[in-house]
C-alpha positions as YAML, in Angstrom:
chain: A
units: angstrom
residues:
- id: 1
  name: MET
  ca: [-19.94, 9.86, -56.14]
- id: 2
  name: ALA
  ca: [-22.15, 7.96, -53.85]
- id: 3
  name: ILE
  ca: [-22.00, 6.12, -50.47]
- id: 4
  name: THR
  ca: [-21.31, 2.77, -50.52]
- id: 5
  name: VAL
  ca: [-23.31, 0.64, -48.20]
- id: 6
  name: LYS
  ca: [-22.03, -2.87, -47.46]
- id: 7
  name: PHE
  ca: [-24.35, -5.58, -46.09]
- id: 8
  name: ILE
  ca: [-22.64, -8.28, -44.09]
- id: 9
  name: GLY
  ca: [-24.23, -11.94, -42.77]
- id: 10
  name: ALA
  ca: [-27.94, -12.14, -42.94]
- id: 11
  name: PHE
  ca: [-28.23, -8.28, -44.13]
- id: 12
  name: ARG
  ca: [-26.79, -9.91, -47.45]
- id: 13
  name: GLY
  ca: [-28.95, -12.85, -47.95]
- id: 14
  name: ILE
  ca: [-32.01, -10.58, -46.96]
- id: 15
  name: SER
  ca: [-31.10, -7.80, -49.54]
- id: 16
  name: GLY
  ca: [-29.80, -10.30, -51.65]
- id: 17
  name: LYS
  ca: [-27.02, -7.88, -52.27]
- id: 18
  name: SER
  ca: [-23.59, -7.31, -50.93]
- id: 19
  name: SER
  ca: [-23.45, -3.47, -51.35]
- id: 20
  name: LEU
  ca: [-25.86, -0.54, -52.31]
- id: 21
  name: SER
  ca: [-24.79, 2.76, -53.88]
- id: 22
  name: ILE
  ca: [-26.68, 5.66, -52.15]
- id: 23
  name: LYS
  ca: [-26.34, 8.87, -54.22]
- id: 24
  name: VAL
  ca: [-26.52, 11.87, -51.99]
- id: 25
  name: LYS
  ca: [-25.70, 15.69, -52.18]
- id: 26
  name: GLY
  ca: [-23.65, 17.26, -50.09]
- id: 27
  name: VAL
  ca: [-23.06, 15.81, -46.40]
- id: 28
  name: VAL
  ca: [-25.90, 13.94, -44.59]
- id: 29
  name: PRO
  ca: [-26.46, 12.41, -41.18]
- id: 30
  name: LEU
  ca: [-26.26, 8.85, -41.07]
- id: 31
  name: SER
  ca: [-29.76, 8.35, -40.34]
- id: 32
  name: LYS
  ca: [-30.98, 9.46, -43.90]
- id: 33
  name: VAL
  ca: [-28.50, 7.23, -45.48]
- id: 34
  name: ILE
  ca: [-30.62, 4.29, -43.17]
- id: 35
  name: GLU
  ca: [-33.88, 5.63, -44.38]
- id: 36
  name: ARG
  ca: [-32.79, 5.50, -48.00]
- id: 37
  name: VAL
  ca: [-31.68, 1.96, -47.44]
- id: 38
  name: VAL
  ca: [-34.79, 0.94, -46.55]
- id: 39
  name: GLU
  ca: [-36.68, 2.52, -48.77]
- id: 40
  name: GLU
  ca: [-34.57, 0.88, -51.55]
- id: 41
  name: GLN
  ca: [-34.41, -2.60, -49.76]
- id: 42
  name: PRO
  ca: [-37.72, -2.65, -47.49]
- id: 43
  name: LYS
  ca: [-37.45, -6.11, -46.61]
- id: 44
  name: LEU
  ca: [-34.31, -4.83, -44.42]
- id: 45
  name: LYS
  ca: [-36.47, -2.97, -42.42]
- id: 46
  name: ARG
  ca: [-37.76, -5.52, -40.21]
- id: 47
  name: VAL
  ca: [-34.56, -6.92, -39.53]
- id: 48
  name: LEU
  ca: [-32.44, -3.89, -39.39]
- id: 49
  name: ILE
  ca: [-34.88, -1.64, -37.25]
- id: 50
  name: ASP
  ca: [-36.03, -2.63, -33.62]
- id: 51
  name: PRO
  ca: [-39.60, -1.76, -34.19]
- id: 52
  name: GLU
  ca: [-40.08, -0.62, -30.51]
- id: 53
  name: LEU
  ca: [-37.28, 1.85, -30.74]
- id: 54
  name: GLU
  ca: [-37.32, 2.72, -34.41]
- id: 55
  name: ASP
  ca: [-33.68, 2.62, -34.21]
- id: 56
  name: PRO
  ca: [-31.09, 0.31, -35.82]
- id: 57
  name: ARG
  ca: [-28.50, 0.04, -33.21]
- id: 58
  name: PRO
  ca: [-29.93, -2.91, -31.11]
- id: 59
  name: ASN
  ca: [-29.53, -4.92, -33.82]
- id: 60
  name: THR
  ca: [-26.75, -4.06, -35.83]
- id: 61
  name: LEU
  ca: [-23.22, -2.77, -35.70]
- id: 62
  name: ILE
  ca: [-22.66, 0.21, -37.93]
- id: 63
  name: LEU
  ca: [-19.35, 1.09, -39.16]
- id: 64
  name: VAL
  ca: [-18.59, 4.30, -41.42]
- id: 65
  name: ASN
  ca: [-15.32, 4.14, -43.18]
- id: 66
  name: GLY
  ca: [-14.17, 1.09, -40.56]
- id: 67
  name: LYS
  ca: [-15.17, 2.95, -37.40]
- id: 68
  name: GLU
  ca: [-18.26, 1.90, -35.00]
- id: 69
  name: ILE
  ca: [-20.71, 4.80, -34.82]
- id: 70
  name: SER
  ca: [-20.59, 4.86, -31.18]
- id: 71
  name: VAL
  ca: [-16.87, 6.35, -31.49]
- id: 72
  name: LEU
  ca: [-18.44, 8.63, -33.82]
- id: 73
  name: ASN
  ca: [-21.43, 10.63, -33.47]
- id: 74
  name: GLY
  ca: [-23.97, 7.63, -33.25]
- id: 75
  name: LEU
  ca: [-26.95, 8.39, -36.11]
- id: 76
  name: ASN
  ca: [-25.69, 11.64, -36.37]
- id: 77
  name: THR
  ca: [-22.36, 10.96, -37.87]
- id: 78
  name: ILE
  ca: [-22.04, 12.90, -40.88]
- id: 79
  name: VAL
  ca: [-21.51, 10.81, -44.21]
- id: 80
  name: GLU
  ca: [-20.59, 12.23, -47.53]
- id: 81
  name: ASN
  ca: [-19.66, 11.06, -51.08]
- id: 82
  name: GLY
  ca: [-17.01, 8.38, -50.94]
- id: 83
  name: ASP
  ca: [-17.81, 7.21, -47.37]
- id: 84
  name: GLU
  ca: [-18.55, 3.75, -46.74]
- id: 85
  name: VAL
  ca: [-21.37, 2.58, -44.56]
- id: 86
  name: THR
  ca: [-21.24, -1.29, -43.52]
- id: 87
  name: PHE
  ca: [-24.11, -3.00, -41.57]
- id: 88
  name: VAL
  ca: [-23.20, -5.92, -39.38]
- id: 89
  name: PRO
  ca: [-25.78, -8.05, -37.85]
- id: 90
  name: ILE
  ca: [-25.28, -8.48, -34.23]
- id: 91
  name: VAL
  ca: [-26.60, -12.12, -32.92]
- id: 92
  name: HIS
  ca: [-28.26, -12.28, -29.55]
- id: 93
  name: GLY
  ca: [-28.24, -15.79, -27.48]
- id: 94
  name: GLY
  ca: [-28.64, -17.15, -24.73]
...
C-alpha cells in the first residue's frame, strides 16, 4: 500500500504526472509526505514551497482524503497507507 499524491493544475504540468505513489511505513505527518514529494519531484520545490517561509501553504491548497488541512491538523495531519493527498495551486492576482 501507499499514499496517493494527486497534482492539479500547474503542479500536474510541472511534475509531468497527475499522481504519484509514496510508500510509507505506518503513519507519518503530512510534512514528511511533502518532503518525499519534493525529493521525488525536485521541479515542484520552487512552486510548491514558499522560499521565505519554507512552507507550502501560502501557495497550495492541500487536501487529505478530500478535507482541507486547515480543518485537520495542518502539516501535522497524520497520513497512512491508503490515504490520498491532493495539491491544488492557489492563484494570486490583483
